[in-house]
C-alpha positions, 0 to 999 in steps of 0.5 A, spaced: 558 506 572 558 499 572 558 494 566 550 492 568 547 500 568 551 501 562 547 495 558 541 498 562 541 505 559 544 502 552 538 499 552 534 503 554 537 508 549 536 504 543 529 503 545 528 511 545 531 512 538 528 507 535 520 509 538 522 516 535 524 513 529 517 510 529 513 516 531 516 521 525 515 517 521 507 516 521 507 523 524 511 524 516 506 517 513 501 522 516 502 529 513 505 527 507 501 521 506 495 522 501 499 526 496 506 522 496 500 516 495 498 519 489 504 521 486 507 513 486 500 510 483 502 515 477 509 512 476 507 507 470 511 511 465 517 508 465 523 505 469 526 512 470 520 515 472 518 510 477 525 510 479 525 517 481 518 515 484 520 511 489 526 515 491 522 521 492 516 517 495 521 514 501 524 520 503 517 523 504 513 517 508 521 516 511 521 510 510 522 504 504 518 499 508 512 504 505 514 505 498 515 498 497 508 496 501 504 500 497 508 498 491 507 490 493 500 493 492 499 497 487 502 491 482 496 485 486 491 490 484 494 490 477 496 498 477 503 497 476 506 492 472 513 488 474 518 492 469 515 498 473 516 496 480 523 496 479 524 502 477 520 504 484 523 499 488 531 502 487 528 508 487 526 506 494 533 503 496 535 510 494 531 515 498 531 510 505 539 513 504 539 521 504 535 519 512 542 517 515 546 523 513 540 526 519 543 522 525 551 525 522 549 532 524 551 533 532 544 536 535 542 532 540 544 536 545 538 540 544 533 534 543 529 536 550 528 542 545 524 539 540 522 534 546 518 540 548 516 544 543 514 537 540 510 536 545 506 542 546 504 543 539 502 536 539 498 536 546 494 544 546 494 546 538 487 544 536 489 544 529 490 536 526 495 540 521 499 543 526 499 537 531 502 533 525 508 537 525 508 537 532 508 529 532 514 528 527 518 535 532 517 530 538 519 523 534 526 528 532 528 529 540 525 522 542 531 519 537 535 524 539 534 523 545 536 516 545 542 517 541 544 522 547 543 517 553 546 511 549 552 517 547 556 516 555 555 508 555 556 506 548 564 509 549 566 506 555 563 500 553 567 500 546 573 500 551 572 494 554 575 487 553 568 483 550 566 489 546 573 488 542 573 481 543 566 481 539 569 487 535 574 481 532 569 476 531 565 481 526 572 482 523 569 476 519 565 479 513 560 474 513 557 476 521 558 482 520 553 483 513 548 477 518 548 482 524 546 487 519 541 483 516 538 481 522 537 487 526 534 490 520 530 484 520 527 485 527 527 492 526 523 492 521 526 498 518 533 500 514 533 508 515 533 506 524 538 500 523 543 505 519 541 510 523 544 506 530 551 504 526 551 512 524 550 513 530 555 509 534 560 512 530 558 519 531 558 517 540 566 515 537 565 507 538 571 504 536 568 499 529 573 497 524 571 500 516 570 494 513 566 492 519 561 498 518 560 497 510 558 490 511 554 491 516 551 496 512 551 491 506 546 486 511 541 492 512 540 493 505 539 484 506 534 485 511 529 491 509 527 486 503 524 481 508 519 486 509 517 486 503 516 479 501 512 478 509 507 483 505 507 479 498 504 472 503 497 474 502 498 477 495 498 474 487 503 472 484 506 479 480 506 482 487 511 475 489 515 476 482 516 484 485 518 482 493 523 477 489 526 482 486 527 486 491 531 481 495 534 479 489 536 486 487 540 487 495 543 480 494 547 481 487 549 488 490 551 486 496 555 480 493 559 485 487 560 490 492 562 486 497 567 482 494 569 489 491 571 491 498 574 484 501 579 485 494 579 492 494 580 495 500 583 502 497 576 503 496 574 503 503 581 508 504 578 513 500 572 514 504 575 515 509 580 520 506 575 523 503 571 525 509 574 527 515 567 524 521 567 517 521 559 518 522 560 521 515 564 517 512 558 510 514 554 516 511 556 516 504 558 509 504 551 507 504 549 513 500 554 512 494 552 504 495 546 504 493 547 509 488 552 504 483 547 499 485 541 502 481 545 505 476 549 498 475 542 494 475 537 499 471 539 498 464 538 490 466 531 492 469 527 488 463 531 482 464 531 482 471 524 482 470 524 476 465 528 473 470 523 474 476 518 470 471 523 465 470 523 464 478 516 465 479 514 461 473 506 463 470 501 460 473 495 457 469 491 460 475 494 467 473 489 466 465 483 466 470 479 471 474 483 470 481 479 476 485 474 472 487 477 469 493 474 470 500 479 473 503 482 480 504 488 481 500 490 488 501 489 490 509 490 482 512 497 483 512 500 483 518 506 488 516 505 494 521 501 499 518 501 507 518 495 512 518 496 514 511 498 506 508 493 504 512 488 509 509 491 506 502 490 500 503 483 500 505 481 504 499 485 498 495 481 492 498 473 496 497 476 497 490 477 490 489 470 489 493 467 493 488 470 491 482 467 483 484 460 486 485 460 489 478 463 484 474 458 480 479 453 484 476 456 484 469 455 475 470 448 476 472 445 479 465 449 474 461 446 469 466 440 472 465 440 473 456 443 466 456 439 463 461 445 460 465 444 455 470 452 455 471 453 463 471 447 463 476 451 459 481 458 464 480 454 470 481 451 466 488 459 465 489 461 471 488 456 474 492 458 469 498 465 474 497 462 480 496 459 478 504 465 475 505 469 482 504 463 487 507 463 484 514 471 484 514 473 491 511 468 494 516 472 490 522 478 493 519 475 500 517 474 501 525 480 498 527 484 504 522 478 509 525 482 509 531 489 510 529 492 518 528 488 520 522 489 526 519 482 530 517 482 528 509 484 520 511 478 521 517 474 522 511 475 517 507 474 512 511 468 514 514 465 515 507 469 508 507 464 505 511 457 507 507 461 506 501 461 498 504 453 498 504 451 502 496 458 496 493 454 490 497 447 492 495 450 491 487 450 485 488 444 484 492 441 486 485 446 481 481 443 476 486 437 478 484 437 477 478 440 471 478 434 468 481 430 472 477 434 467 471 432 461 475 425 462 475 425 462 467 429 456 467 425 452 471 419 454 467 420 455 460 414 457 457 415 464 460 417 468 455 419 475 454 417 479 447 423 481 443 422 488 444 422 486 452 429 483 452 432 488 447 429 494 453 433 490 458 439 489 454 440 496 452 438 498 460 444 493 462 449 496 457 448 502 460 448 501 468 453 497 466 457 502 463 455 507 468 457 502 474 463 501 470 467 507 470 463 510 478 468 505 480 474 508 475 473 515 479 473 513 485 478 508 485 483 514 481 479 520 484 478 523 477 472 529 478 473 530 470 470 525 469 463 526 474 458 529 469 461 523 464 457 518 470 451 524 472 449 524 464 450 516 464 446 516 471 439 521 468 439 516 462 439 510 466 433 514 471 430 515 463 430 508 461 427 505 467 421 510 466 420 509 459 421 502 458 416 501 464 411 504 461 413 501 454 411 494 458 405 496 461 401 498 454 405 491 451 401 488 457 394 491 456 396 489 449 398 482 450 403 482 446 408 480 452 407 474 457 403 476 463 408 472 468 413 476 465 411 483 468 414 482 475 420 480 473 421 486 468 419 491 472 423 488 478 429 487 474 428 495 471 428 496 479 434 493 481 439 497 474 435 503 476 438 502 483 444 499 482 446 506 477 444 510 484 449 505 488 454 507 483 453 514 482 454 515 490 461 512 489 462 517 484 461 523 487 463 522 494 471 523 491 468 530 492 470 533 498 465 537 500 460 530 500 460 529 507 455 524 506 453 518 502 444 519 500 441 513 502 438 509 495 433 505 498 434 498 497 
C-alpha cells in the first residue's frame, strides 16, 4: 500500500470514527437527556453530590461537553452557584474518562454487524424508543468500522521514517501536550480525542507511553475550550465557572506533568500493572482525573473565591441584568444535541417569563406611584419581550427539525404556544403603563380609596399566581398545580366581585366616572394575565395536548 493511499484511508477512518462518536453521543443524549437534565439540576446540595451528579450525567450523555455546558446554563440562570458548579465540572472530568475504556475492547471485527442491526432498527421500526436505540448501535458500529479502516494503514505508517521523526518531535512533553490540546479543541470532544489515542495503541502504533501521557494531559485542557465558548454570551458568574474549568485542567496538567517528568517510575508502574498498551493509556487517563479530583476537591471553596478574584464582581451584577435584548441560552456557537437544545430553549422561555412577570409587577408599582420613570422602563422591557418572542420562535423552528424524542417534541410544540402566553402577560403590563400615563397627564382623575385597595388586592393575588406558575413550569412541579388553580379561581372571583363593586360606586357617584373604563380594563388585564400564567403551569401535564386560548 503506497503512502498516499494509507493517508487517505487513515483520514477516512478518522472521519468515520468521529462521525460514529457523534451519532452515538447524540443517540444517548436523546434517550437519557430528559432524566439526566433533571438529575443534573438537583446538584445544588453540596459539592460531593455535585461531583457524583457530574460523573453520572457525563456517562449517561457520553459527553462532558454537554454536562458542562448545561452547568454553565444553570449558573447563568441562578439555579446553581459557583461552588456547586465546581463540583459538577470536577465530576464531568472524571465521567468522560470511562468512555476511553470502551475502545480497549477488540470488537472492531463485529462493526459491520452493529451497523446492520442499528440501521435496521432505525429505518424499519416505527417505535421511537427502539429507533433511538438503533441510532446508538449504528453510531457504535460506524465508530468501530472507522477503527478497522484506520488500523492497517496506521500500523504501516508507524514503521515509516516520517512517522518516527514525528514521534521524536513529540518526545518534547510540551509539544505532545499541545498536540492533545489542539486536536481536542478542534473536534470539541475529549472523549473522541482520547478514543483516537487509545485506538492507536490498540492497533499497535509505536507511540512511547510518556508521549501518550502528555497527549492525555493536553486533551483535558482542550475540552474546556467548549465551556469557554458557551460562556461568552452568559453572565459573569457563568464565565467564572468556565474559567474554573480551564483552571482545574491547567492545575492538574501542571502538577501531574511535573510529577511524570521528575518521577518517571509512575509511568513504569502503569506499564507493569496492565499488559495491553491501550489499557495502560486508558487507565492513566482515568486515574489521572480521579487524582486531580481528590487533590482539588478539598479546596473547591477557595477555588471559587479565586475565580471571583480573577473575574471580580462588577457593579452591574447588583442590577437587574435579565433585561438584555439577546438570547442567553440558545444563541450559542456550540453545536447542541437535541436534548441540550430543548433544555436550553426551556431555560430561555423561563427567562422570558421572568422578564414578563417582573414587567407586570413593575407596571403595578408604576400605576400606584404614578411613576413616569417606571412607565418608561415597562415600555423598554416590553421591547425585550417582543425581541425574545420572535427569536425564540425562530430557534424553536430550528430545534423542531432535530431528531427529537416524543417527549421533547411535545415540549417544543407547547413552547410555541407558551411564547404567546408570556408575550401577552407583558402586553397587559404595557396596557397598565398606558393607564398610568393617563393618570399622570390628567391629575384630576382620582380613584376612590376603596377602588385602589381592590386593585392592589387583585394585583397581589395575580402576581402570586404568575410567579407561582412560572416556578411550576420551570421546575415541572405538578404538586403545586392545585395551589395554582386555587389562585386562578380567586383572581376570577375577585375580578367579578370588584367589577360589581365599581359599578355600584359609579351609580352612587362615590367614584370619578372617568375612572370607570380604566378600572374595568385593568381588572381585565390582571384576570387575563392570570389565565395566561395558569396556561403555563398546567402545560407540564403530559396529557395536556393543547393550550386553551384565553383570549387577548
